[in-house]
C-alpha positions as CSV (number, residue, x, y, z in Angstrom):
1,M,32.3,5.5,39.4
2,R,29.4,7.7,38.0
3,L,31.2,8.0,34.7
4,S,31.5,4.5,34.0
5,K,27.9,3.8,34.6
6,I,27.1,6.8,32.3
7,V,29.5,5.3,29.5
8,A,27.6,1.7,30.2
9,S,24.5,3.2,29.7
10,A,25.3,5.1,26.6
11,A,26.6,1.7,25.2
12,V,23.6,-0.1,25.8
13,A,21.2,2.6,24.6
14,G,23.2,2.6,21.4
15,G,23.2,-0.9,21.2
16,V,19.3,-1.0,21.4
17,A,18.8,1.7,18.9
18,A,20.8,0.2,16.4
19,G,19.0,-3.2,16.8
20,M,15.7,-1.2,16.3
21,G,17.2,0.4,13.3
22,L,18.1,-2.9,11.8
23,A,14.9,-4.3,12.6
24,A,12.8,-1.3,11.0
25,A,15.1,-1.7,7.8
26,T,14.2,-5.5,7.7
27,A,10.5,-4.9,8.2
28,N,10.2,-2.5,5.2
29,A,12.2,-4.6,3.0
30,E,10.0,-5.1,-0.2
31,P,9.0,-8.8,-0.9
32,A,10.6,-10.6,-3.9
33,P,8.4,-10.5,-7.0
34,P,6.4,-13.7,-7.9
35,P,7.8,-16.0,-10.4
36,A,7.6,-14.9,-14.1
37,P,4.9,-16.2,-16.3
38,G,5.9,-17.9,-19.4
39,Q,7.3,-16.0,-22.2
40,P,4.4,-14.8,-24.5
41,A,5.0,-15.7,-28.4
42,W,3.8,-12.1,-29.2
43,A,7.0,-10.6,-27.3
44,N,9.1,-11.2,-30.4
45,G,12.1,-12.3,-27.7
46,S,11.7,-9.3,-25.6
47,P,12.4,-10.3,-21.9
48,Q,9.9,-9.9,-19.2
49,V,10.3,-7.4,-16.5
50,W,9.0,-6.8,-13.2
51,D,7.5,-3.2,-12.9
52,Q,7.9,-2.1,-9.3
53,G,5.4,0.4,-9.6
54,W,2.5,-1.5,-11.0
55,Q,3.6,-4.7,-9.3
56,R,3.2,-6.7,-12.5
57,W,5.4,-8.5,-15.0
58,G,5.5,-7.2,-18.4
59,V,7.3,-6.8,-21.7
60,W,8.6,-3.5,-23.0
61,L,7.5,-3.2,-26.8
62,N,8.4,-0.2,-28.7
63,G,8.7,2.0,-25.5
64,I,5.4,0.9,-24.1
65,F,5.0,-1.4,-20.9
66,V,2.6,-4.3,-21.7
67,P,1.7,-6.4,-18.7
68,T,1.6,-10.2,-19.3
69,F,0.2,-10.8,-15.5
């Protein structure tokens, strides 16, 4: 009888811990970037990309990231 209570308690504790881990992973998810601004004429067809570090939209030109805000 005692062993079944221990097993049941371990199962509940495991479920709670798994739920907390899922909640933490969801809470730490980064928000989606804002919509991209219009394509600038000076970009010469280079696509706009979201820079995660600077949190800005921009265009790569000759190896340099140029923010388009």
